[in-house]
Every structure is written in C-alpha cells, then in structure tokens.
C-alpha positions, 0 to 999 in steps of 0.5 A: 499499499505504501509503494502505490502511494509513493508511485502516485504521489509525483504525479500530484506534485508540481513538475519542475521545467528546464530549458535547453539552450542553443545559440546563434549570432545573426550576421545580416538582415535579408528581405525576401522578394515576398518582402518576409525578412530573414535572419542570416545567421551563424550558430555559434554553439550547439545546434539550431532546430526548428521550434520555440526561439527567443531574440536577444539584444545585448542581454535583453530578450525582446522577443520570443516566438516560433521559428517559421523557417530554417534554411540552409542554402535552398533547403529547408532544414530541420537543424543546423549544427554549430559553425554553419550558416543558416537563414532563420525566419520568425513568426511575428518578428521583423526587426533583426539587427547585426549582433543579435543572438537567436536561442533556439530552446525547448522546455522540458518537463521533469517529474518531481521526486520525493 
C-alpha cells in the first residue's frame, strides 16, 4: 500500500521545467522578394532546430516566438549544427539587427521526486 502511494504522489506534485539552449548570432538581415525579413545567422554553439526561439539584443530578451522557416542555402532543414550558416525566419518578428543573438530552446517537464 505504501509503495502505491509513493508511486502516485509525483503525479500530484508540481513538475519543474528545464530549458535547453542553443545559440546563433545574427550576421545580416535579408529581405526576400515576398518582403519577409530573414536573419542570416552563424550557429555559435550547439545546434539550431525548428521550434521555440528567443531573440536577445545585448542581454535583453526582445522577442519570444516560433521559427517559421530554417534554411541552409536553398534547402528547408530541421537543424543546423555549430559552425554553419543558416537563414531563420521568425513568425511575427521582423526587427532583426546585426549582432542579435537567436536562441533556440525546448522546455522539458521534469517529474518531481520525493
């Protein structure tokens, strides 16, 4: 009986969250023929994947959203590794400046322990 209660309790407790960060630095801002801005980036650490992104200018977070497009040359890709260049288009954001840092992150739920 005690073992069953111990197994059920973590589901009742509040779960923590952890962040996994990957970084890229914006080197240029391009406009496509459709008028949509794209940040030309060099991936400085980890790898950039499609999903949630955060744009930092200096140390301030200026935008959080979802990557709309991730391209390497003309190809749509799912990830770009450190040391490579890519183009990122972020949904709802168009104010890129040279030197902005674009972080890709994932929020993971971590089960609480007793």
